[in-house]
Backbone bond lengths (Angstrom), bond angles and torsions (degrees), N, CA, C in turn:
res aa  C-N    CA-C-N  psi(-1)  N-CA   C-N-CA  omega(-1)  CA-C   N-CA-C  phi
1 M - - - 1.444 - - 1.520 110.76 -
2 S 1.308 116.16 -38.64 1.470 119.66 179.75 1.517 111.06 -62.89
3 I 1.313 116.54 -40.81 1.460 120.76 179.69 1.528 110.14 -65.04
4 L 1.333 116.62 -43.48 1.460 119.72 178.66 1.520 111.12 -62.96
5 L 1.328 116.90 -43.86 1.458 120.05 179.92 1.533 111.08 -63.93
6 A 1.313 116.95 -41.83 1.466 120.19 177.74 1.525 110.79 -63.23
7 A 1.328 116.60 -40.69 1.469 120.39 178.57 1.523 110.87 -64.57
8 I 1.326 117.23 -40.02 1.465 120.99 177.85 1.526 110.16 -61.08
9 V 1.318 116.79 -48.02 1.466 121.38 -179.26 1.528 110.43 -61.84
10 L 1.320 116.95 -45.24 1.470 120.14 -179.92 1.524 112.24 -64.44
11 L 1.334 116.39 -41.11 1.460 119.25 179.34 1.526 111.75 -64.74
12 I 1.325 116.57 -44.53 1.461 119.71 -179.73 1.521 110.41 -66.47
13 A 1.331 116.82 -45.47 1.470 119.81 179.18 1.526 110.76 -62.43
14 G 1.323 117.09 -42.65 1.457 120.47 178.45 1.519 111.94 -62.88
15 N 1.318 116.32 -39.14 1.460 119.99 179.50 1.525 111.23 -68.74
16 V 1.326 117.80 -36.60 1.464 121.01 176.95 1.520 110.04 -64.93
17 V 1.318 117.01 -45.04 1.465 120.83 178.64 1.528 109.89 -61.57
18 M 1.316 116.54 -45.78 1.466 120.17 179.86 1.530 111.51 -60.87
19 R 1.315 115.68 -41.50 1.467 120.10 -175.47 1.527 111.83 -70.60
20 Y 1.326 117.29 -45.55 1.467 119.76 -171.82 1.523 114.42 -93.80
21 I 1.310 118.17 -21.40 1.465 119.60 179.06 1.526 110.84 -99.66
22 F 1.335 116.26 -44.94 1.463 120.12 -176.82 1.526 113.12 -99.58
23 N 1.326 116.92 -2.73 1.465 123.01 177.80 1.537 113.01 59.38
24 A 1.325 115.99 30.92 1.471 121.70 176.73 1.526 107.67 -153.22
25 S 1.311 116.73 129.25 1.465 118.99 -179.14 1.524 110.97 -103.15
26 L 1.310 114.75 164.23 1.459 120.59 177.02 1.529 108.27 -75.75
27 S 1.298 117.66 122.95 1.461 120.29 -176.95 1.530 111.90 -68.40
28 W 1.305 117.01 -29.67 1.452 121.62 -176.64 1.530 112.89 -95.52
29 G 1.330 117.91 -9.08 1.469 121.59 -174.13 1.514 114.09 -63.18
30 E 1.323 116.52 -43.87 1.468 119.32 -178.30 1.522 111.85 -66.24
31 E 1.326 116.33 -41.35 1.466 119.16 -178.94 1.525 111.11 -67.44
32 L 1.320 117.06 -42.40 1.465 120.10 178.92 1.530 110.59 -65.56
33 T 1.326 116.85 -37.31 1.463 121.00 176.23 1.525 110.22 -61.24
34 L 1.328 116.66 -42.91 1.464 120.71 177.89 1.518 110.89 -60.23
35 W 1.305 117.67 -45.70 1.468 121.59 179.60 1.528 110.81 -61.74
36 F 1.322 116.58 -47.07 1.461 119.93 178.79 1.521 111.30 -61.81
37 F 1.322 116.13 -39.91 1.466 120.49 -178.87 1.525 111.49 -65.40
38 V 1.314 117.95 -42.56 1.465 121.52 178.98 1.527 110.01 -61.65
39 W 1.323 116.85 -47.48 1.465 120.05 178.69 1.534 111.11 -64.30
40 F 1.333 116.82 -40.04 1.464 121.27 178.28 1.523 110.70 -59.01
41 I 1.322 117.03 -45.43 1.468 120.92 -178.39 1.518 111.20 -61.65
42 W 1.328 117.82 -46.64 1.460 119.85 -178.42 1.527 112.15 -65.33
43 L 1.313 116.89 -35.17 1.466 118.98 175.88 1.531 110.96 -71.44
44 A 1.332 116.52 -35.91 1.463 120.85 178.48 1.529 111.57 -66.87
45 V 1.308 117.19 -34.04 1.469 120.24 176.21 1.526 109.76 -60.02
46 S 1.322 116.04 -45.39 1.466 120.26 178.16 1.525 110.99 -62.19
47 Y 1.318 116.93 -42.14 1.456 120.96 179.20 1.531 110.77 -63.90
48 G 1.323 116.15 -37.31 1.466 120.52 176.79 1.524 111.63 -61.34
49 F 1.339 116.72 -40.08 1.464 119.70 176.63 1.517 110.64 -66.99
50 H 1.323 116.76 -37.52 1.467 120.62 178.64 1.531 111.22 -60.15
51 K 1.314 115.84 -43.74 1.467 120.59 -178.34 1.528 113.14 -87.06
52 R 1.334 116.82 -5.17 1.477 122.34 -174.69 1.535 110.22 55.21
53 E 1.312 116.34 46.37 1.456 122.01 -174.91 1.524 113.23 -112.12
54 H 1.331 117.73 10.87 1.463 119.02 177.37 1.525 109.85 -72.02
55 I 1.310 115.56 153.79 1.467 120.89 178.79 1.525 109.05 -64.52
56 R 1.322 116.17 136.82 1.463 121.54 179.35 1.519 109.78 -132.03
57 I 1.306 114.03 152.79 1.463 120.36 170.53 1.519 105.14 -99.74
58 T 1.334 116.73 113.78 1.469 120.79 -170.03 1.529 113.57 -109.03
59 V 1.311 117.53 13.41 1.464 119.86 -177.72 1.524 110.47 -58.99
60 L 1.329 117.48 -50.17 1.459 120.94 -179.23 1.524 110.86 -64.30
61 R 1.314 116.36 -45.20 1.467 120.11 -178.79 1.525 111.23 -59.86
62 D 1.333 117.61 -39.66 1.459 121.31 -178.48 1.519 112.41 -69.15
63 L 1.333 117.55 -23.29 1.459 121.11 179.45 1.529 112.71 -84.07
64 L 1.320 116.82 -18.41 1.464 120.82 -176.12 1.523 111.45 -82.91
65 P 1.340 115.49 152.99 1.475 118.64 174.16 1.533 110.33 -64.56
66 P 1.323 117.79 148.70 1.474 121.43 -176.56 1.534 113.85 -55.65
67 R 1.319 117.89 -29.13 1.463 119.81 -179.21 1.523 112.51 -71.42
68 V 1.324 117.45 -22.27 1.460 122.10 -177.11 1.530 111.67 -89.24
69 V 1.323 117.00 -23.66 1.471 121.91 -175.30 1.535 112.15 -55.93
70 P 1.339 121.52 -44.24 1.469 119.58 178.63 1.533 112.68 -59.70
71 F 1.334 117.12 -35.09 1.465 119.90 178.54 1.531 110.77 -68.11
72 L 1.314 116.53 -36.82 1.459 120.78 175.14 1.529 110.27 -65.10
73 N 1.324 116.10 -42.45 1.465 120.20 177.68 1.533 111.33 -60.57
74 I 1.319 116.72 -40.23 1.465 120.96 177.92 1.522 110.16 -64.29
75 A 1.334 117.05 -44.75 1.467 120.40 179.32 1.528 110.98 -61.68
76 V 1.321 116.89 -42.44 1.471 120.79 179.27 1.527 110.04 -64.33
77 D 1.330 117.48 -43.54 1.467 120.37 179.14 1.532 111.31 -61.83
78 I 1.322 117.34 -39.21 1.465 120.77 178.80 1.534 110.26 -65.72
79 L 1.324 117.18 -41.55 1.466 120.15 177.03 1.532 111.35 -64.28
80 I 1.319 116.53 -40.47 1.473 120.21 177.64 1.523 110.06 -63.22
81 L 1.337 116.92 -42.34 1.464 120.03 178.01 1.524 111.25 -61.84
82 A 1.329 116.79 -41.99 1.466 119.94 178.28 1.527 110.32 -60.30
83 F 1.336 116.40 -43.00 1.457 120.02 177.79 1.524 111.23 -63.44
84 L 1.336 117.07 -46.10 1.463 120.40 -177.85 1.528 111.70 -63.85
85 F 1.339 117.75 -41.01 1.462 119.93 178.71 1.520 111.42 -66.74
86 T 1.330 117.09 -36.61 1.467 120.53 175.11 1.520 110.22 -65.14
87 L 1.315 116.64 -43.09 1.465 121.45 178.44 1.522 111.04 -60.57
88 I 1.318 116.88 -44.54 1.460 121.26 179.15 1.529 110.45 -60.29
89 R 1.331 115.98 -48.51 1.466 120.58 -178.74 1.535 111.43 -60.19
90 E 1.333 116.48 -46.16 1.468 120.12 -177.81 1.528 112.09 -69.68
91 C 1.324 117.45 -36.63 1.467 120.31 178.43 1.524 111.27 -66.81
92 V 1.317 116.39 -41.43 1.467 119.69 178.18 1.529 109.65 -64.34
93 A 1.335 116.83 -40.76 1.468 119.84 177.18 1.529 110.87 -61.51
94 L 1.320 117.15 -40.72 1.461 120.97 178.56 1.525 111.33 -64.48
95 I 1.320 116.37 -45.26 1.464 120.80 -178.61 1.524 111.05 -62.39
96 R 1.326 116.96 -33.11 1.465 120.99 -177.52 1.528 113.35 -80.36
97 M 1.333 117.68 -9.02 1.466 119.89 178.99 1.529 109.19 -66.13
98 P 1.319 116.83 139.14 1.472 119.89 -175.70 1.534 114.32 -58.08
99 F 1.325 117.60 -39.32 1.465 118.03 -177.89 1.517 112.18 -70.16
100 V 1.323 119.07 -23.34 1.462 121.94 175.87 1.524 109.68 -85.09
101 A 1.318 115.92 -44.11 1.469 120.75 -176.57 1.522 112.16 -61.65
102 S 1.328 117.36 -26.35 1.459 120.14 -176.85 1.529 113.29 -92.95
103 Q 1.322 118.17 -4.33 1.466 120.64 -177.12 1.523 111.58 -82.86
104 S 1.326 114.19 152.63 1.458 119.83 172.11 1.526 108.03 -136.29
105 S 1.316 116.52 158.09 1.461 120.61 -177.69 1.524 110.19 -68.32
106 V 1.312 115.38 154.45 1.457 121.33 -171.30 1.530 112.37 -67.49
107 V 1.312 117.55 -50.60 1.464 120.39 -172.78 1.523 111.90 -90.26
108 L 1.309 117.40 -49.23 1.469 121.00 -174.83 1.524 113.25 -82.89
109 G 1.333 116.69 -22.47 1.459 120.26 -178.76 1.518 113.57 73.60
110 L 1.329 117.08 17.98 1.466 120.79 178.49 1.527 109.82 -78.01
111 P 1.327 117.45 149.03 1.461 119.52 -179.52 1.536 111.23 -67.20
112 I 1.314 116.24 130.08 1.469 121.89 -179.73 1.530 112.26 -60.38
113 P 1.347 119.42 -35.06 1.467 117.78 176.45 1.531 113.37 -56.53
114 L 1.321 117.36 -27.26 1.467 120.55 176.64 1.524 110.50 -65.12
115 L 1.318 116.83 -40.29 1.468 120.86 176.72 1.527 110.56 -68.66
116 Y 1.333 116.20 -46.27 1.465 120.65 -178.41 1.530 112.40 -66.59
117 S 1.324 117.04 -25.32 1.464 119.38 -179.44 1.523 112.44 -69.13
118 S 1.323 116.80 -12.20 1.466 119.11 176.48 1.528 111.17 -61.60
119 A 1.323 117.31 -33.79 1.471 120.34 -178.73 1.527 112.42 -67.43
120 P 1.340 120.14 -54.06 1.471 117.27 179.37 1.524 113.67 -66.89
121 I 1.330 117.35 -30.99 1.472 118.80 177.45 1.524 109.73 -69.53
122 G 1.329 117.14 -45.59 1.466 120.38 177.19 1.517 112.11 -63.01
123 A 1.332 117.14 -39.84 1.468 120.35 178.48 1.532 110.76 -68.13
124 S 1.326 117.24 -35.66 1.474 120.27 176.90 1.523 111.04 -65.59
125 L 1.325 116.24 -44.63 1.467 119.55 176.78 1.530 110.63 -62.59
126 S 1.327 116.38 -38.86 1.467 120.66 177.76 1.521 110.74 -64.54
127 A 1.331 116.81 -41.10 1.464 120.50 179.08 1.527 110.71 -61.93
128 I 1.319 116.89 -39.59 1.469 120.38 176.84 1.524 109.67 -61.37
129 R 1.326 116.88 -43.87 1.471 120.66 179.89 1.528 111.39 -65.49
130 V 1.325 117.18 -40.04 1.467 119.99 179.12 1.531 109.46 -66.75
131 L 1.323 117.63 -39.41 1.474 120.24 176.24 1.529 110.92 -62.28
132 Q 1.327 116.78 -39.82 1.467 119.80 176.38 1.527 110.69 -62.46
133 N 1.326 116.73 -43.46 1.468 120.26 178.43 1.520 111.16 -63.76
134 L 1.321 116.01 -40.74 1.463 120.90 178.33 1.523 110.50 -61.70
135 W 1.318 116.30 -43.90 1.466 121.25 178.29 1.534 110.81 -61.68
136 R 1.331 116.64 -43.20 1.469 119.91 178.87 1.524 111.38 -63.86
137 T 1.315 117.11 -39.78 1.470 120.41 178.61 1.515 110.53 -63.04
138 I 1.323 116.49 -44.97 1.473 120.34 179.77 1.524 110.12 -64.95
139 Q 1.330 117.00 -41.65 1.471 120.06 178.91 1.525 111.18 -63.59
140 S 1.318 117.39 -41.59 1.465 119.29 179.86 1.527 110.75 -67.78
141 M 1.330 117.46 -33.16 1.474 119.84 176.05 1.526 110.22 -66.56
142 R 1.326 117.08 -40.74 1.465 120.88 178.73 1.521 110.78 -64.44
143 Q 1.332 115.99 -42.00 1.463 118.56 -178.96 1.519 111.10 -65.94
144 S 1.315 117.26 -39.61 1.474 119.07 179.29 1.525 111.16 -71.63
145 E 1.327 116.46 -29.59 1.479 120.50 178.68 1.519 110.85 -69.79
146 Y 1.335 116.93 -36.91 1.460 121.17 -177.57 1.523 112.08 -99.88
147 G 1.296 117.82 20.52 1.458 121.14 176.53 1.509 113.90 68.93
148 G 1.342 116.68 32.64 1.456 120.07 177.29 1.506 113.83 87.49
149 Q 1.330 119.08 5.09 1.469 121.22 179.59 1.523 108.40 -121.06
150 A 1.310 116.03 98.71 1.471 119.62 177.58 1.499 110.28 -120.43
């Protein structure tokens, strides 16, 4: 992600310099920036799940007794997994459609399925992170149930 973000910054800065100092911009810079940005976002989503740093609405959780909160977290993780698996399935179906599979980007000529594959790959990485979080929640519930000895 750091490499992609650095590349995005360099491409945009280089294009600004080219446009305003040399009066000519890079024709491929904007498209490559878009591709890097899309991939960066999908990888960042997975990283957000890893750190449990996504935005949450916690009103219901804050009203529940502390013993119930882990069960709510498990239910939320299961719903997120269902969404991610649906997203993966639908994205793969979209990528396999003939009109998508045959497209290429306008300036760079890269295959569009490569860009679209960022979604199922990012969702797969996110699903792995959510499964890890789910496992940690279950393990912490077991440890608290057995007095710290699981």
